[in-house]
Structure formats: C-alpha cells, structure tokens
VOBA-1610 file (N, C-alpha, C; in pm, whole numbers, padded with zeros to 5 digits, always signed):
BEGIN
Met+13445+01441+13550Met+13438+01573+13487Met+13520+01670+13569Ala+13620+01731+13512Ala+13706+01825+13583Ala+13655+01965+13561Leu+13629+02038+13668Leu+13577+02173+13661Leu+13679+02270+13716Ala+13706+02379+13644Ala+13801+02478+13694Ala+13739+02554+13808Ala+13814+02571+13917Ala+13760+02637+14036Ala+13840+02762+14069Gly+13895+02827+13970Gly+13969+02950+13997Gly+14115+02931+13963Pro+14198+03034+13986Pro+14340+03025+13951Pro+14408+02913+14027Leu+14506+02851+13963Leu+14581+02745+14028Leu+14661+02802+14144Ala+14671+02724+14249Ala+14749+02765+14366Ala+14821+02644+14420Ala+14925+02668+14498Ala+14999+02558+14559Ala+14912+02486+14660Pro+14922+02355+14672Pro+14843+02281+14769Pro+14869+02330+14910Ala+14765+02326+14993Ala+14780+02370+15132Ala+14876+02279+15205Ala+14957+02338+15290Ala+15055+02260+15365Ala+14988+02168+15464Ala+14873+02208+15517Ala+14801+02127+15614Ala+14673+02075+15553Gln+14620+01971+15612Gln+14499+01910+15558Gln+14375+01967+15622Ala+14359+02098+15616Ala+14237+02162+15663Ala+14130+02148+15554Leu+14005+02178+15589Leu+13893+02160+15496Leu+13879+02283+15406Asp+13983+02313+15331Asp+13988+02435+15252Asp+13973+02404+15104Met+13860+02448+15044Met+13838+02428+14902Met+13840+02560+14825Thr+13900+02664+14882Thr+13894+02797+14822Thr+14022+02837+14750Gln+14121+02750+14745Gln+14251+02790+14695Gln+14268+02779+14544Gly+14165+02740+14472Gly+14176+02728+14328Gly+14217+02589+14286Gly+14229+02570+14153Gly+14261+02439+14101Gly+14138+02366+14054Pro+14154+02257+13981Pro+14039+02184+13926Pro+13963+02109+14034Val+13834+02090+14008Val+13748+02010+14095Val+13701+01889+14014Asp+13728+01770+14062Asp+13691+01646+13995Asp+13559+01598+14052Val+13453+01595+13970Val+13319+01556+14013Val+13285+01420+13955Thr+13242+01327+14042Thr+13201+01194+13999Thr+13073+01155+14071Ser+13002+01057+14016Ser+12881+01004+14080Ser+12848+00869+14019Thr+12755+00797+14083Thr+12717+00665+14032Thr+12589+00669+13949Asp+12506+00774+13964Asp+12378+00781+13893Asp+12376+00889+13785Gly+12491+00936+13747Gly+12497+01029+13635Gly+12519+01174+13675Ile+12563+01252+13577Ile+12590+01394+13595Ile+12509+01472+13491Glu+12436+01571+13536Glu+12353+01654+13449Glu+12418+01792+13438Trp+12434+01836+13314Trp+12496+01966+13288Trp+12390+02060+13231Arg+12352+02161+13305Arg+12253+02260+13261Arg+12327+02386+13220Gln+12354+02399+13090Gln+12436+02508+13042Gln+12371+02644+13066Ala+12240+02653+13040Ala+12172+02782+13054Ala+12178+02832+13197Glu+12171+02740+13294Glu+12174+02779+13435Glu+12315+02781+13492Gln+12411+02736+13414Gln+12551+02726+13457Gln+12561+02642+13586Val+12503+02523+13578Val+12497+02432+13692Val+12531+02291+13645Val+12606+02220+13727Val+12631+02078+13708Val+12577+02004+13830Ile+12494+01901+13808Ile+12430+01827+13916Ile+12474+01681+13907Ala+12531+01630+14015Ala+12574+01490+14022Ala+12486+01418+14125Arg+12437+01300+14089Arg+12346+01226+14176Arg+12400+01086+14204Gly+12376+01041+14328Gly+12416+00906+14367Gly+12562+00897+14405Asn+12588+00890+14535Asn+12726+00885+14583Asn+12814+00991+14515Ala+12760+01112+14510Ala+12829+01222+14442Ala+12952+01263+14521Arg+13054+01302+14445Arg+13181+01336+14510Arg+13251+01445+14431Ala+13303+01545+14504Ala+13386+01650+14444Ala+13519+01652+14518Ile+13629+01643+14443Ile+13762+01637+14504Ile+13846+01753+14451Arg+13909+01823+14539Arg+13998+01931+14501Arg+14114+01943+14598Glu+14236+01926+14548Glu+14358+01945+14626Glu+14353+01871+14761Gly+14312+01744+14758Gly+14312+01663+14879Gly+14191+01681+14968Val+14094+01765+14928Val+13971+01785+15004Val+13856+01719+14927Thr+13778+01635+14995Thr+13670+01562+14931Thr+13536+01600+14993Leu+13440+01640+14908Leu+13304+01670+14950Leu+13212+01564+14892Glu+13138+01495+14979Glu+13052+01385+14937Glu+12909+01409+14983Gly+12813+01352+14907Gly+12673+01360+14943Gly+12590+01278+14847Asp+12460+01264+14878Asp+12371+01193+14787Asp+12354+01271+14657Arg+12354+01404+14668Arg+12344+01490+14550Arg+12440+01606+14565Leu+12504+01641+14456Leu+12602+01749+14457Leu+12568+01848+14347Ile+12569+01975+14379Ile+12541+02081+14283Ile+12663+02173+14276Ala+12717+02190+14156Ala+12830+02281+14135Ala+12783+02397+14048Arg+12795+02517+14098Arg+12755+02636+14023Arg+12881+02706+13972Tyr+12882+02734+13844Tyr+13001+02792+13784Tyr+12965+02920+13708Arg+13066+02993+13663Arg+13049+03118+13589Arg+13175+03142+13507Pro+13167+03232+13409Pro+13288+03265+13333Pro+13396+03322+13424Arg+13515+03275+13405Arg+13626+03326+13485Arg+13657+03469+13445Ala+13696+03549+13541Ala+13727+03689+13515Ala+13832+03700+13405Gly+13802+03784+13305Gly+13896+03804+13196Gly+13885+03702+13085Gln+13792+03604+13101Gln+13774+03500+13000Gln+13647+03525+12922Asn+13646+03491+12797Asn+13527+03499+12712Asn+13481+03358+12682Pro+13378+03310+12753Pro+13338+03170+12734Pro+13290+03138+12593Ala+13252+03242+12517Ala+13204+03217+12381Ala+13318+03190+12284Ala+13439+03226+12325Ala+13554+03206+12237Ala+13626+03078+12276Pro+13625+02978+12190Pro+13691+02851+12224Pro+13842+02865+12228Ala+13903+02777+12307Ala+14049+02772+12307Ala+14096+02723+12171Pro+14219+02760+12130Pro+14269+02717+11999Pro+14260+02567+11981Gly+14193+02524+11874Gly+14184+02382+11844Gly+14077+02309+11924Ala+14001+02380+12010Ala+13898+02315+12092Ala+13760+02353+12042Pro+13665+02264+12046Pro+13528+02296+12004Pro+13466+02396+12099Ser+13370+02475+12046Ser+13310+02581+12126Ser+13236+02526+12246Ala+13181+02404+12236Ala+13106+02348+12348Ala+13194+02330+12470Val+13321+02296+12447Val+13411+02278+12560Val+13441+02411+12626Ala+13465+02515+12544Ala+13498+02646+12600Ala+13381+02704+12676Glu+13258+02672+12632Glu+13141+02727+12698Glu+13102+02648+12823Gly+13155+02529+12840Gly+13114+02443+12949Gly+13205+02453+13068Pro+13179+02370+13170Pro+13258+02373+13293Pro+13405+02346+13273Ser+13441+02282+13162Ser+13581+02244+13145Ser+13664+02350+13073Gly+13606+02464+13042Gly+13685+02564+12973Gly+13639+02705+13002Gly+13730+02792+13049Gly+13702+02934+13067Gly+13606+02967+13178Asn+13581+02875+13270Asn+13486+02899+13379Asn+13548+02863+13513Glu+13481+02904+13619Glu+13525+02872+13754Glu+13405+02841+13841Ile+13422+02751+13935Ile+13318+02718+14032Ile+13321+02821+14144Trp+13204+02875+14174Trp+13197+02971+14284Trp+13114+02920+14401Arg+13045+02806+14384Arg+12961+02754+14493Arg+12941+02604+14473Leu+12958+02529+14583Leu+12929+02386+14585Leu+12822+02360+14690Glu+12724+02276+14655Glu+12619+02238+14748Glu+12610+02086+14753Ala+12595+02032+14873Ala+12581+01888+14889Ala+12461+01859+14977Glu+12387+01754+14944Glu+12266+01719+15019Glu+12265+01569+15047Gly+12227+01534+15170Gly+12211+01394+15207Gly+12341+01325+15241His+12355+01284+15368His+12475+01211+15415His+12603+01285+15375Val+12605+01412+15407Val+12717+01496+15364Val+12839+01469+15450Arg+12953+01464+15382Arg+13081+01444+15450Arg+13187+01520+15372Ile+13262+01604+15440Ile+13376+01671+15379Ile+13499+01633+15460Ser+13604+01591+15390Ser+13716+01532+15463Ser+13848+01558+15392Thr+13955+01548+15473Thr+14092+01545+15425Thr+14160+01427+15491Ala+14292+01419+15481Ala+14363+01310+15546Ala+14356+01320+15697Thr+14325+01438+15751Thr+14327+01455+15897Thr+14195+01503+15955Asp+14114+01576+15879Asp+13993+01639+15932Asp+13868+01588+15862Thr+13757+01587+15937Thr+13629+01543+15881Thr+13516+01625+15941Ala+13420+01664+15855Ala+13298+01730+15902Ala+13179+01660+15837Val+13070+01643+15914Val+12953+01572+15863Val+12827+01651+15898Gly+12721+01627+15817Gly+12591+01690+15838Gly+12494+01642+15733Asp+12377+01704+15727Asp+12278+01667+15626Asp+12290+01750+15499Arg+12337+01875+15514Arg+12348+01964+15398Arg+12469+02054+15417Ala+12537+02082+15305Ala+12653+02171+15309Ala+12647+02268+15194Val+12685+02392+15221Val+12701+02494+15118Val+12842+02550+15132Tyr+12921+02538+15026Tyr+13058+02591+15028Tyr+13062+02707+14930Asp+13066+02829+14984Asp+13068+02951+14905Asp+13213+02994+14886Met+13265+02980+14764Met+13405+03015+14738Met+13429+03165+14749Asp+13330+03246+14707Asp+13346+03391+14713Asp+13358+03440+14857Gln+13271+03390+14943Gln+13271+03432+15083Gln+13378+03358+15163Gly+13427+03248+15108Gly+13527+03170+15179Gly+13473+03104+15303Val+13353+03042+15292Val+13290+02979+15409Val+13213+02855+15366Met+13218+02753+15449Met+13134+02636+15435Met+13037+02633+15553Val+12908+02609+15524Val+12807+02602+15628Val+12740+02465+15622Leu+12747+02393+15734Leu+12682+02263+15748Leu+12558+02278+15834Thr+12448+02215+15792Thr+12326+02215+15871Thr+12268+02073+15873Gly+12167+02054+15959Gly+12103+01924+15971Gly+12136+01856+16102Asn+12119+01726+16106Asn+12140+01649+16227Asn+12284+01597+16235Gly+12327+01573+16358Gly+12457+01511+16380Gly+12574+01593+16332Leu+12566+01725+16346Leu+12674+01811+16298Leu+12800+01788+16381Lys+12911+01763+16312Lys+13035+01734+16384Lys+13155+01770+16298Leu+13253+01833+16361Leu+13382+01861+16300Leu+13489+01792+16384Thr+13565+01703+16322Thr+13667+01626+16394Thr+13804+01659+16338Thr+13896+01699+16426Thr+14034+01725+16389Thr+14123+01628+16467Pro+14253+01626+16443Pro+14338+01533+16517Pro+14338+01557+16668Thr+14297+01676+16713Thr+14306+01707+16856Thr+14173+01739+16922Asp+14066+01765+16845Asp+13941+01812+16906Asp+13821+01762+16826Val+13706+01760+16894Val+13579+01729+16829Val+13480+01840+16863Leu+13423+01902+16760Leu+13329+02012+16777Leu+13194+01970+16722Thr+13088+01982+16805Thr+12954+01945+16762Thr+12858+02061+16784Ala+12744+02058+16714Ala+12645+02164+16727Ala+12508+02111+16688Arg+12405+02184+16729Arg+12268+02145+16696Arg+12215+02218+16573Asp+12246+02347+16558Asp+12185+02430+16454Asp+12271+02442+16328Ser+12397+02474+16343Ser+12483+02491+16225Ser+12629+02486+16265Leu+12712+02447+16168Leu+12857+02451+16181Leu+12912+02532+16063Glu+12989+02635+16093Glu+13052+02715+15989Glu+13204+02691+15993Tyr+13263+02690+15874Tyr+13408+02677+15866Tyr+13460+02785+15772Trp+13549+02872+15825Trp+13606+02982+15749Trp+13756+02958+15733Pro+13800+02892+15626Pro+13942+02858+15614Pro+14033+02979+15609Gly+13992+03087+15542Gly+14077+03204+15533Gly+14101+03272+15667Arg+14002+03262+15754Arg+14014+03321+15888Arg+14063+03219+15991Arg+14083+03095+15947Arg+14122+02987+16038Arg+14024+02980+16155Met+13894+02976+16123Met+13791+02988+16226Met+13675+02895+16196Ser+13616+02839+16301Ser+13492+02764+16290Ser+13393+02818+16392Val+13263+02811+16359Val+13158+02861+16448Val+13053+02752+16463Ala+13027+02712+16587Ala+12925+02613+16617Ala+12810+02683+16690Arg+12689+02666+16639Arg+12573+02736+16695Arg+12469+02635+16744Gly+12418+02661+16865Gly+12313+02579+16922Gly+12367+02458+16996Ala+12360+02460+17130Ala+12408+02348+17211Ala+12545+02302+17164Ala+12635+02397+17144Ala+12768+02367+17090Ala+12857+02307+17198Val+12938+02209+17158Val+13027+02140+17251Val+13161+02115+17181Val+13270+02141+17252Val+13402+02101+17204Val+13463+02009+17309Val+13515+01897+17265Val+13582+01801+17353Val+13728+01794+17308Thr+13818+01822+17399Thr+13960+01825+17366Thr+14018+01684+17368Ser+14141+01673+17322Ser+14206+01542+17314Ser+14229+01480+17451Asp+14235+01564+17556Asp+14250+01511+17691Asp+14116+01501+17764Asn+14006+01493+17684Asn+13871+01469+17736Asn+13819+01582+17822Arg+13865+01703+17799Arg+13805+01820+17863Arg+13690+01868+17775Arg+13585+01917+17839Arg+13461+01949+17767Arg+13419+02093+17795Ile+13388+02166+17687Ile+13337+02302+17698Ile+13210+02310+17615Gln+13104+02364+17673Gln+12980+02380+17597Gln+12922+02519+17618Ala+12844+02565+17518Ala+12784+02698+17523Ala+12680+02707+17413Asp+12605+02817+17413Asp+12509+02838+17304Asp+12584+02853+17172Thr+12697+02925+17175Thr+12779+02946+17056Thr+12926+02931+17092Leu+12999+02856+17011Leu+13143+02841+17028Leu+13212+02887+16900Val+13315+02968+16916Val+13395+03014+16803Val+13538+02961+16824Gly+13583+02874+16735Gly+13715+02816+16747Gly+13811+02877+16647Tyr+13932+02909+16693Tyr+14038+02962+16607Tyr+14151+02860+16600Phe+14202+02836+16479Phe+14302+02732+16458Phe+14440+02793+16440Leu+14541+02714+16473Leu+14678+02755+16447Leu+14700+02772+16297Glu+14789+02863+16261Glu+14823+02881+16121Glu+14889+02755+16068Gln+14876+02735+15938Gln+14939+02620+15876Gln+15090+02627+15896Gly+15143+02520+15955Gly+15286+02517+15981Gly+15327+02584+16110Gln+15234+02652+16179Gln+15268+02718+16305Gln+15292+02613+16412Thr+15386+02638+16500Thr+15415+02546+16609Thr+15374+02606+16740Ala+15324+02522+16829Ala+15287+02565+16963Ala+15408+02555+17054Pro+15404+02620+17171Pro+15514+02604+17266Pro+15541+02457+17294Ala+15667+02422+17310Ala+15704+02281+17325Ala+15631+02215+17440Ala+15612+02287+17551Ala+15546+02229+17667Ala+15402+02193+17638Ala+15341+02263+17542Ala+15201+02236+17511Ala+15184+02120+17416Gln+15293+02067+17360Gln+15283+01961+17261Gln+15305+01824+17319Arg+15350+01813+17441Arg+15376+01681+17498Arg+15311+01671+17636Pro+15284+01552+17684Pro+15228+01536+17817Pro+15320+01596+17922Ala+15259+01636+18033Ala+15335+01703+18138Ala+15446+01614+18193Asn+15426+01482+18192Asn+15526+01392+18248Asn+15623+01337+18144Ala+15617+01392+18022Ala+15705+01344+17916Ala+15824+01438+17902Ala+15940+01379+17886Ala+16061+01461+17872Ala+16077+01504+17727Ala+16130+01624+17708Ala+16154+01675+17574Ala+16273+01602+17512Thr+16264+01577+17383Thr+16374+01513+17312Thr+16462+01622+17252Pro+16590+01627+17291Pro+16678+01732+17239Pro+16681+01731+17087Gly+16660+01848+17031Gly+16667+01862+16886Gly+16545+01813+16813Ala+16441+01766+16884Ala+16322+01715+16816Ala+16241+01830+16758Pro+16180+01811+16641Pro+16100+01918+16582Pro+15977+01945+16666Arg+15925+02069+16656Arg+15811+02109+16736Arg+15687+02126+16650Gln+15677+02046+16548Gln+15562+02056+16459Gln+15435+02009+16529Val+15328+02086+16513Val+15200+02050+16573Val+15130+01946+16487Pro+15082+01834+16546Pro+15007+01737+16466Pro+14886+01803+16402Gly+14866+01782+16271Gly+14752+01842+16203Gly+14759+01992+16200Ala+14881+02049+16190Ala+14896+02195+16192Ala+14801+02256+16091Gly+14738+02365+16129Gly+14640+02428+16045Gly+14499+02386+16079Ser+14482+02280+16158Ser+14350+02237+16201Ser+14346+02211+16352Gln+14455+02243+16422Gln+14455+02229+16567Gln+14403+02358+16630Leu+14314+02344+16727Leu+14258+02462+16793Leu+14365+02540+16867Glu+14361+02670+16850Glu+14447+02759+16927Glu+14371+02813+17048Arg+14244+02854+17025Arg+14161+02901+17136Arg+14014+02888+17097Val+13929+02888+17199Val+13785+02880+17180Val+13719+02993+17258Glu+13632+03070+17192Glu+13553+03172+17259Glu+13410+03119+17273Ala+13354+03133+17393Ala+13224+03076+17424Ala+13127+03186+17465Phe+13002+03175+17419Phe+12902+03278+17447Phe+12769+03213+17484Gly+12715+03252+17601Gly+12583+03207+17642Gly+12583+03071+17709Asn+12544+03067+17836Asn+12531+02941+17910Asn+12657+02855+17899Val+12770+02916+17926Val+12897+02847+17915Val+12914+02750+18032Glu+12961+02632+18002Glu+12984+02531+18105Glu+13112+02456+18074Ile+13200+02447+18174Ile+13324+02371+18165Ile+13323+02267+18275Arg+13351+02144+18239Arg+13355+02035+18338Arg+13498+01985+18353Thr+13542+01976+18478Thr+13669+01913+18511Thr+13636+01784+18585Pro+13735+01703+18619Pro+13704+01578+18691Pro+13634+01600+18824Thr+13648+01718+18885Thr+13591+01739+19019Thr+13492+01854+19026Glu+13486+01940+18925Glu+13405+02061+18935Glu+13330+02089+18806Val+13224+02169+18820Val+13152+02224+18706Val+13156+02376+18721Val+13204+02444+18617Val+13217+02589+18620Val+13126+02647+18512Arg+13038+02741+18552Arg+12943+02801+18459Arg+12960+02953+18459Gly+12927+03014+18345Gly+12935+03158+18331Gly+12862+03204+18207Asp+12862+03339+18186Asp+12792+03395+18070Asp+12875+03388+17942Arg+13006+03401+17956Arg+13095+03395+17840Arg+13233+03353+17888Gly+13317+03315+17793Gly+13450+03270+17834Gly+13541+03250+17716Val+13667+03223+17745Val+13767+03194+17642Val+13859+03084+17696Tyr+13894+02991+17608Tyr+13979+02879+17646Tyr+14098+02874+17552Ser+14218+02864+17607Ser+14340+02850+17528Ser+14379+02703+17522Ala+14373+02646+17402Ala+14413+02506+17387Ala+14564+02490+17400Val+14638+02598+17381Val+14783+02591+17391Val+14827+02583+17537Thr+14765+02666+17625Thr+14804+02668+17766Thr+14716+02580+17853Gly+14596+02544+17804Gly+14504+02466+17885Gly+14428+02548+17987Met+14434+02681+17978Met+14367+02769+18075Met+14239+02826+18014Ala+14136+02840+18099Ala+14009+02899+18058Ala+13973+03012+18154Arg+13910+03114+18101Arg+13864+03228+18181Arg+13716+03248+18154Leu+13635+03249+18261Leu+13491+03269+18250Leu+13453+03401+18315Leu+13354+03469+18255Leu+13309+03599+18304Leu+13158+03601+18314Gly+13108+03678+18413Gly+12964+03702+18424Gly+12887+03590+18488Gly+12833+03614+18607Gly+12751+03515+18674Gly+12819+03382+18692Val+12945+03384+18733Val+13024+03261+18742Val+12982+03181+18864Arg+12970+03050+18846Arg+12938+02957+18955Arg+13031+02836+18944Ile+13102+02809+19052Ile+13187+02691+19059Ile+13121+02593+19154Thr+13088+02475+19105Thr+13016+02376+19185Thr+13100+02250+19199Arg+13117+02206+19324Arg+13183+02079+19354Arg+13093+02005+19452Gly+13025+01904+19404Gly+12929+01836+19489Gly+12818+01931+19531Glu+12797+01947+19663Glu+12696+02039+19714Glu+12754+02178+19742Asn+12884+02194+19723Asn+12948+02322+19750Asn+12946+02410+19625Gln+12927+02540+19648Gln+12921+02632+19535Gln+12983+02766+19571Leu+13061+02821+19478Leu+13118+02954+19490Leu+13065+03040+19377Asn+13027+03164+19408Asn+12970+03255+19309Asn+13057+03380+19297Gly+13074+03429+19176Gly+13149+03550+19152Gly+13129+03598+19010Gln+13216+03689+18966Gln+13205+03745+18832Gln+13315+03698+18738Glu+13417+03633+18793Glu+13526+03588+18707Glu+13592+03465+18769Ala+13629+03372+18683Ala+13697+03251+18730Ala+13805+03211+18631Ile+13911+03152+18683Ile+14019+03097+18603Ile+14019+02946+18625Val+14019+02869+18516Val+14013+02723+18525Val+14134+02665+18453Asn+14210+02583+18524Asn+14319+02508+18461Asn+14260+02375+18415Met+14238+02362+18284Met+14171+02244+18232Met+14257+02118+18243Arg+14386+02135+18260Arg+14475+02019+18270Arg+14485+01966+18411Ser+14494+02057+18509Ser+14501+02014+18648Ser+14363+01996+18709Gly+14260+02058+18646Gly+14125+02049+18700Gly+14099+02144+18815Val+14185+02245+18835Val+14170+02340+18945Val+14099+02465+18893Ala+13993+02506+18962Ala+13919+02628+18928Ala+13922+02722+19048Arg+13938+02851+19021Arg+13937+02948+19131Arg+13867+03075+19088Leu+13798+03137+19183Leu+13735+03266+19158Leu+13837+03377+19168Val+13817+03480+19088Val+13905+03596+19089Val+13829+03711+19153Asn+13893+03777+19248Asn+13831+03890+19316Asn+13822+04009+19221Thr+13700+04053+19193Thr+13676+04166+19105Thr+13648+04291+19188Pro+13717+04403+19163Pro+13693+04525+19241Pro+13545+04564+19241Gly+13494+04590+19360Gly+13355+04629+19375Gly+13257+04515+19377Gln+13305+04393+19364Gln+13218+04276+19364Gln+13256+04183+19478Arg+13155+04121+19539Arg+13179+04028+19648Arg+13177+03885+19594Val+13264+03803+19651Val+13265+03661+19619Val+13186+03588+19727Gln+13091+03506+19686Gln+13006+03434+19780Gln+13028+03284+19766Gly+13004+03215+19877Gly+13022+03070+19873Gly+12925+02999+19965Leu+12879+02882+19921Leu+12796+02795+20004Leu+12873+02665+20023Ile+12918+02640+20147Ile+12998+02523+20178Ile+12914+02426+20260Val+12894+02305+20209Val+12815+02203+20277Val+12911+02092+20317Pro+12947+02082+20447Pro+13040+01977+20489Pro+12982+01839+20463Asn+13065+01747+20420Asn+13019+01610+20401Asn+13029+01534+20533Gln+13000+01404+20533Gln+12997+01325+20656Gln+13132+01328+20726Gln+13240+01309+20650Gln+13371+01308+20711Gln+13405+01444+20770Ser+13364+01552+20703Ser+13394+01685+20754Ser+13322+01710+20885Arg+13195+01668+20896Arg+13120+01691+21020Arg+13181+01613+21136Asp+13222+01487+21110Asp+13283+01408+21216Asp+13416+01469+21260Ala+13489+01524+21162Ala+13620+01580+21194Ala+13609+01705+21279Leu+13493+01771+21275Leu+13476+01895+21350Leu+13443+01869+21497Gln+13416+01745+21537Gln+13383+01715+21676Gln+13509+01726+21762Ala+13487+01745+21893Ala+13599+01757+21986Ala+13677+01628+21989Pro+13809+01633+22012Pro+13890+01510+22018Pro+13836+01413+22123Gly+13824+01289+22086Gly+13778+01187+22179Gly+13628+01174+22188Ala+13553+01267+22128Ala+13407+01260+22136Ala+13356+01145+22052Gln+13249+01080+22098Gln+13190+00969+22026Gln+13087+01022+21927Pro+13081+00964+21807Pro+12979+01007+21711Pro+12840+00989+21768Arg+12752+01089+21741Arg+12615+01078+21787Arg+12542+00969+21710Gln+12444+00906+21778Gln+12368+00800+21717Gln+12229+00852+21681Asn+12179+00813+21564Asn+12042+00848+21532Asn+11947+00740+21584Gln+11822+00753+21556Gln+11724+00660+21613Gln+11744+00518+21561Gln+11811+00503+21448Gln+11834+00370+21396Gln+11970+00317+21440Gly+12040+00392+21529Gly+12167+00346+21579Gly+12282+00377+21486Gln+12258+00458+21379Gln+12365+00490+21288Gln+12437+00616+21332Ser+12566+00622+21307Ser+12646+00739+21344Ser+12602+00858+21264Arg+12605+00976+21327Arg+12568+01101+21260Arg+12677+01202+21282
//
C-alpha cells in the first residue's frame, strides 16, 4: 500500500535516517493491514515495514497516521478514480506520523538505529526511540543511550539521554548523562588531514568526500558526569565538547585527570583523543592541584646513586 507522505522531493544525497522529505511511503506486513478511515490510521501487523526514499522503518506493528494534504479536498475524487481511493491513504492525503512497536529498526544503506518503540513525527521533524538496547550506528560512530535516542534530520542532530555513550571509529569513548551529536552536512567534506590516518600519505588529486557524508559526526556536546577515556588516562568533568574533525575535546567544571594513582584537578582540560594526551588549562583565579603517587620504579630512581634498595621483613626490595 503506497501512502503519500507530502510533496515529492529529490532523494537525499546521503543515507541519513531522514523520512521527512516527502514522497510515497510503501507499507507492507505479513499479518495484514488494517485501514481505519474514520480515525485516518493505517495499522500493519507482523514484520511490518515502511519504506520511503531508501529509508526503512521496521517493527512488529506499524501505525501510519495520515490527514488531508493542504489544499486537497479528500471528498473529491481524482478524475476517473472512485471516491474511496481519493478519501483513503492513496489519494489526497499525507502521512504526518509513523509509529513502530516491537523490535524496531530504522535503517539506510549506511546508518541503523534500533530500540523497542519509535515515533517519527514528520511535522516536528524528529524521530524518538525508546526502550532497551537503544543504539544509533553510522559508518564512523556508535551512539547508545538508556532512556531515549532522538534524531533531528533537519537540524543534523541526535540526542542521547541517560548513560549516553559515543564510541568513535578509532575506539575513543565519551560518556555523559546527555550527549548531543551534530553531523556534517550532506556532501560536506572534512579537512583532508581528518579523513585519513596520521601515517597515511595524501593522494594527489584524490576527492575529499567524507564516508557516509550527512551521517558522520562533526562534534559532540556532553552534559553531566562527562567521562573521556584514552589509552592511559581518564578525564572527567561537568560538561564538554568533542570535535570529531580535529580529535580534540575540551572539558569544563570540576575537571579531574586520572592516570593510575595520580590525579590532577582543575576547571578546564584539553584532551587530544588521537594522541591520548590530556592537559589541564590554567584558569585565571583558579588553582590547579595534583596528587602524584610515585610507582615502584620512581621510588627506586629517587635513591642516591649507588645506594642499595632497602629490604622489607620478607627480604623483598622496597
């Protein structure tokens, strides 16, 4: 059953999870489709699927809510068409809301989001996923959350709420109470240095197209209990921002950099997520504090030249 979802528009250049651009929606299922004309609702049950312009929404049950398209009179049939067609989803109407329940998955050729329930509001231009196992996967990043995942295609933005975590393609991890991710524009290219490994040489004349353009993270803003892990350190703060293009992160408020038993405290830190180097920034009027605990090798190295290591009661060096 093909349902009109608004004015026709050109297909999106990138395979982002965008179902707001108009065009027909093809609804199928294995257990039948129920059309409730009075409620202006179509319900598909059993492996239900809605496809529009390369974007597929799947679930155990799918609900499509439609209404008369602006400027259309649903009571007036198209020339040569029966009135039932003009009054139904296939004529003179548009879908303004899609709902999916049970084993929900929305996907394109490059991106996938999963959850227990999804609501895609075409008017507001937002999809909200809730339930267990919330995850948004793009060619370069994986975003997970406990409470909800929002996707705003018009704003090129996603919001993860509750124990939110983003893992980058180079296995860097950022977590916070809330993460807001902003994506590159469709067709936008990142600086050439940000598109290839640091040890890879640039190919003269090679295009600088970003893989999965339109769904690659440009930056992430983090709020509440922010934590960034590098191979050697854990950096925590109240809020922060991470640039996926440069690989740099900035944390503010109650910042703590921990390496083993050593800890530095301050109000601002800069973290190079690619090199794994974190440093505190001196803030005017604020003191930077540190607790340095020498390890075994450090303590031995501090002894006078030629001195023998002290022995404990068990004869072990101290």
